[in-house]
C-alpha positions, 0 to 999 in steps of 0.5 A, spaced: 694 416 405 697 409 404 702 411 399 708 414 404 708 408 408 710 403 402 716 407 401 716 406 393 715 414 392 721 419 394 718 424 397 724 428 398 724 427 406 730 425 409 730 418 413 731 421 419 725 425 419 719 422 423 714 418 421 708 422 423 711 428 418 710 422 412 702 421 415 701 429 415 703 429 408 699 423 406 693 427 409 694 433 406 694 430 399 688 426 400 684 432 402 686 436 396 684 430 392 677 429 395 676 437 394 677 437 387 673 430 386 667 434 390 667 440 386 668 436 379 663 431 381 658 437 382 659 441 376 659 435 371 652 432 375 645 434 373 641 436 380 634 433 381 628 436 384 628 432 390 635 435 392 633 442 391 627 440 396 631 437 401 636 443 400 631 448 402 629 444 408 637 446 411 639 452 408 635 459 406 638 461 399 634 468 400 637 469 407 642 474 404 636 477 400 631 478 405 636 482 409 637 487 403 631 486 399 627 493 400 632 497 395 630 503 391 631 500 385 625 495 386 620 496 381 614 493 385 608 497 386 602 497 390 598 495 384 602 489 384 600 487 391 593 489 390 593 483 384 597 478 389 591 479 394 586 479 389 589 472 386 589 469 393 583 472 397 578 474 391 576 481 389 571 482 395 575 480 400 581 484 397 577 490 397 575 489 405 582 488 407 585 494 403 579 498 406 581 495 413 588 497 412 587 504 410 582 505 416 587 502 422 593 505 419 590 512 417 594 511 410 592 511 403 595 506 398 596 509 391 596 504 385 603 506 382 606 508 389 612 504 392 609 500 397 612 501 404 615 496 409 608 497 414 604 495 408 608 489 405 608 486 412 601 487 412 600 483 406 605 478 408 600 476 414 594 476 410 597 471 405 600 467 411 593 466 413 591 463 407 598 460 404 602 459 410 608 463 413 614 461 408 610 461 402 607 468 403 614 470 404 617 467 398 612 470 394 612 477 397 620 477 396 619 474 389 615 480 387 620 485 391 626 483 387 622 481 380 625 474 381 621 468 378 620 463 383 624 456 382 621 449 381 623 447 388 620 453 392 614 452 388 613 445 390 614 448 397 609 453 396 604 448 394 605 443 399 604 448 405 598 451 401 595 444 400 596 443 408 593 449 409 587 447 404 586 440 407 586 443 414 581 448 412 577 443 409 577 438 415 575 444 419 569 445 415 567 438 414 568 437 422 564 443 423 558 441 418 558 434 421 557 437 428 551 441 426 544 440 428 541 442 421 543 437 414 547 441 409 548 440 402 552 444 397 551 444 389 556 447 385 555 451 379 554 445 374 549 442 379 553 437 382 553 435 389 560 436 392 559 436 400 554 434 405 554 432 412 552 426 417 545 430 419 543 430 411 544 423 411 540 421 417 534 425 414 535 422 407 537 415 408 539 414 400 542 407 398 549 406 400 554 408 395 549 413 391 551 419 394 558 421 392 562 427 390 560 429 383 553 426 383 548 430 379 543 433 384 538 431 378 538 424 380 537 425 388 531 430 386 528 424 382 529 419 387 526 423 392 520 425 388 519 418 386 518 416 393 513 422 394 518 426 398 517 432 393 509 432 394 504 430 389 504 431 382 508 429 375 515 427 377 518 430 371 515 437 373 517 436 380 524 435 378 524 440 373 521 446 377 527 444 383 532 444 377 530 451 375 530 454 382 537 452 382 539 454 376 536 461 377 540 461 384 533 463 387 533 463 395 527 459 398 524 457 404 519 452 405 516 446 409 515 439 407 512 434 410 515 427 409 512 420 408 515 418 415 511 424 418 517 428 419 516 436 417 523 438 414 524 446 413 529 447 407 532 454 406 536 455 400 541 460 398 546 461 392 553 461 392 557 467 390 561 464 384 555 459 382 552 453 386 547 452 391 547 451 399 541 448 402 540 447 410 535 442 412 532 442 419 527 437 423 522 442 425 517 436 427 517 438 435 516 445 433 510 444 429 507 439 433 508 444 439 505 449 435 499 445 433 498 443 440 498 450 442 493 452 437 489 447 439 490 449 446 488 456 444 482 454 441 480 450 447 482 456 451 478 461 447 472 457 448 473 456 455 474 464 455 468 465 451 464 460 456 467 464 462 466 470 459 458 468 458 458 466 465 461 473 468 457 477 464 451 473 467 454 474 474 455 481 472 448 482 470 445 479 476 450 483 480 447 489 476 440 487 478 442 486 485 446 493 485 440 496 482 435 493 488 440 495 493 440 502 490 433 502 491 433 499 498 438 504 500 434 510 497 428 507 501 432 506 507 434 513 506 427 515 505 425 511 511 431 514 515 429 521 513 422 520 515 424 516 522 428 522 523 423 527 522 418 523 526 423 522 532 424 530 531 417 531 531 416 526 537 422 529 541 419 536 540 412 534 542 415 531 548 419 537 550 413 541 549 408 536 552 413 536 558 413 543 559 406 544 559 405 538 564 410 542 568 405 548 569 400 544 573 405 540 576 408 547 579 401 549 581 400 542 585 406 543 588 405 550 591 398 547 593 402 541 597 407 546 600 401 550 603 398 543 606 404 541 608 405 547 612 398 547 615 397 543 622 392 537 620 390 531 623 395 525 622 391 521 617 390 527 613 398 528 614 399 521 611 395 522 605 398 528 604 405 525 605 403 520 599 401 525 595 407 529 596 411 522 594 407 521 588 408 528 586 416 528 587 415 521 582 411 525 577 416 531 577 422 526 577 419 522 571 417 528 567 424 532 568 427 526 566 423 525 560 424 533 558 432 532 559 432 526 554 428 529 549 433 535 549 439 531 549 436 527 543 434 533 540 441 536 541 439 542 544 444 542 550 451 540 550 456 540 556 460 545 558 467 542 561 470 547 566 474 545 572 470 544 578 470 542 586 467 535 586 466 536 594 461 541 592 457 537 587 457 531 592 455 535 598 447 536 596 447 529 594 449 526 600 445 531 604 438 529 600 439 522 600 442 521 607 435 523 609 432 518 605 437 512 607 436 514 614 428 513 613 429 506 610 434 504 616 440 503 611 447 507 612 449 512 607 457 512 608 462 516 604 470 516 603 471 522 600 477 527 599 477 534 596 479 534 588 478 538 582 475 535 576 474 537 569 467 536 567 460 539 566 458 540 573 450 539 571 451 533 567 456 530 573 451 531 578 445 528 575 449 522 573 452 521 580 445 523 583 442 517 579 447 512 581 446 514 589 438 514 588 438 507 585 443 504 590 438 507 596 432 505 592 434 497 591 438 496 598 433 494 603 438 493 608 446 494 609 449 500 607 451 504 601 458 507 600 460 513 596 468 513 595 473 517 590 480 514 589 485 518 584 489 514 579 493 516 573 490 523 572 483 520 573 478 520 579 474 514 580 468 515 583 464 509 586 458 507 589 457 501 592 451 498 595 448 491 598 442 491 594 439 485 590 445 485 585 445 485 577 446 478 573 452 479 568 447 478 562 443 484 564 448 489 566 448 491 558 441 492 558 440 496 564 442 503 560 436 502 555 430 506 556 424 503 560 428 497 562 427 494 569 430 488 571 424 483 574 427 482 580 425 488 584 418 491 586 421 498 587 417 503 583 420 507 577 420 507 569 427 505 567 429 512 564 434 514 570 440 510 567 438 511 560 439 519 561 446 517 564 448 513 558 446 519 554 450 524 558 456 520 559 457 519 552 457 527 551 462 527 557 466 522 554 466 518 560 464 510 561 461 506 567 464 500 569 459 495 573 461 490 578 455 486 581 453 479 584 446 478 585 443 478 592 450 481 595 450 488 591 453 492 586 458 497 584 458 503 579 464 506 578 466 512 573 472 515 571 473 523 571 479 527 569 482 531 574 483 538 573 489 541 570 489 548 573 488 551 580 482 555 578 475 552 580 468 554 578 464 556 583 458 552 583 451 554 586 449 550 592 442 549 594 440 553 599 439 550 606 431 548 607 428 551 612 424 547 617 422 553 621 414 555 620 415 562 623 411 567 619 414 572 614 409 578 614 410 584 610 415 581 605 413 584 598 413 579 593 411 580 585 409 574 581 409 574 574 407 568 570 403 567 563 399 562 567 393 564 571 393 557 575 401 558 577 399 565 579 393 563 583 397 557 587 403 562 588 399 567 591 395 562 595 402 560 598 405 566 599 399 569 603 399 563 607 406 565 609 403 572 610 407 575 605 404 581 601 404 578 594 402 582 587 401 577 581 401 580 574 400 575 567 403 580 562 410 583 561 407 590 561 403 590 567 408 589 571 413 594 568 407 599 569 405 597 576 407 602 581 411 601 588 417 596 589 418 589 590 423 586 595 423 579 591 421 578 584 418 571 582 418 571 574 417 566 569 421 565 563 416 565 558 411 571 558 406 574 553 408 576 546 414 572 546 418 576 551 422 573 557 423 574 564 430 576 564 428 582 560 423 584 565 427 583 571 433 587 568 427 593 566 424 593 574 431 593 577 433 599 572 427 602 574 428 601 581 435 603 581 438 597 585 439 590 584 432 587 587 433 580 589 430 575 583 428 568 582 427 565 575 422 560 575 422 556 569 421 549 565 426 551 561 432 547 563 438 550 558 445 551 561 446 557 557 440 560 561 443 558 567 449 561 566 446 567 564 442 568 570 448 567 574 451 573 570 445 577 572 445 575 579 438 572 578 437 565 582 435 560 577 429 555 580 426 549 575 419 548 575 416 545 579 418 549 584 420 546 591 416 550 596 421 549 601 427 552 597 422 558 595 420 559 603 428 559 604 429 565 599 423 568 602 426 568 609 432 570 607 429 576 604 425 577 610 432 577 615 435 582 610 430 587 611 429 585 619 437 586 619 436 593 616 431 595 620 435 593 626 441 598 624 436 604 623 
């Protein structure tokens, strides 16, 4: 570019032209000379390998080739790719890769067929994971266009492959060093080629001894000389282990080292020869097993000892159970005997009470004769005391009989709706006279109520409460009251008597129990009877008492649910008149002659016409007709008085007034008498009540005569 400025060359340009045109000519000539020199230098010079390698970093000589490499004229087959994959992956891995391709893409790969684009890309991805992406692409392209790989491409391929291998090796070594198990790898020539840090910690070889390529025989001999391989000849121990390695025999065993550590060795052969062995420190595990074994042995001994103790306890328990079974059998037997004895006692008591009532009945009839006869004052006092004794005896026997029948289960309550006033009226009338004789007041606070209970049981319970209140009260008064509350009528008997201490209140319902703070006569059976009756009725008695001030007995009775009221027969009013009852025709039928004699004497004293019979058939066959029948229930030949009354009424063609006098106190019999219009009277018969009945019959006859 400097030549035009010198002026020594004629360029054919007029001097009038500008200097800039001369510079342009110079630049053009300079550029042309440089281009000619670059081309000539490139042709004449020899290229170096480094130049090719550097060139591939900036240009891609196969770019145009890649755009159109897959052409029909390509001679590559699937078999070529099979060989390529087998070369870099190995035969086994190659077969697995091909099988996965056929399964994933549902395609078959004939050996001589041309590869499709999908299979080529698949092979490139597989090789890229081993060789690197650019190297895999170069090799695939060279197969497709049947082109040999240039030197610079080969160097690039080897460089990428080396980097991939180094990365894999580094990854493998890092992984091995971080394992808890020691790892050692021996090649097919029995030379050690790899190990990790754990292996070095387990086997602290001298520094510099463990190197790559060291024959494993030297390591084995080193360990054998130090007793790490067990007891025996060193050469035999070494040869034995080398033989295992040569044969590629899998092994697994435990070895206790001289330091006391227990190492578990697991060896497995490599596919192309060689051996890999893992070393695991299992000292803690072995010690735990040993401790567990010792604990199990100790536990077994303890279990055996405990088992023996349990067996001993079981034997004692079995013996105790056997003793208890025998005791239970003895108790059952004793209970059965006791129940049998109790049943016999109850039956005996019932029969004895029944038999005792027969002479007592006669005694009361004779007493009725004496009481209706004018006698001296001293004699009347004796007769009064005798009458009181008979009354006490009657009450005692009646109570015993009722207790016996309750314990025997012979009677059961019948719950009906009844008028409470009808039950209380006779009790108030009876004990009002007794209270008046003791100069105490019997007051009442009553209201008409219908209750649901057994009238007979309820009458007996209230009668006992009122009787005790009057008996144990010396001054003051006795109050009988009823109060409704929540569907229950509470009947209360208050008194101002001696009172009962709290410690004695639970005992007063026991049989034959009497508190010592009283001089009143009695056997202590009244409240025992009350306890039995209220238990069957489902009732309970509440007691409030203060010694020296008085007591209150309270019992709750359920109110009736319906409007129907069961009629309760009220005891006929006792007549105190002594008018003569002449010409009242009375028939007395009883199997006891003493009762018949006493009844005949009493009725004759009342100037009645009386006939007596002690046999069922005699009364039925007798001539004439009675105005009143007084019949015992139990007659001869197991016949009963109810049947005789029916027969006599049937023969007379009318309902003759009849009274069934019996010691049998059965609610069913009472109900039967009510249905047959027969008056029920319990033995011993009360002369006053009997006189009232006879007087009633006499009045009916007199009224009939007046009408005529």
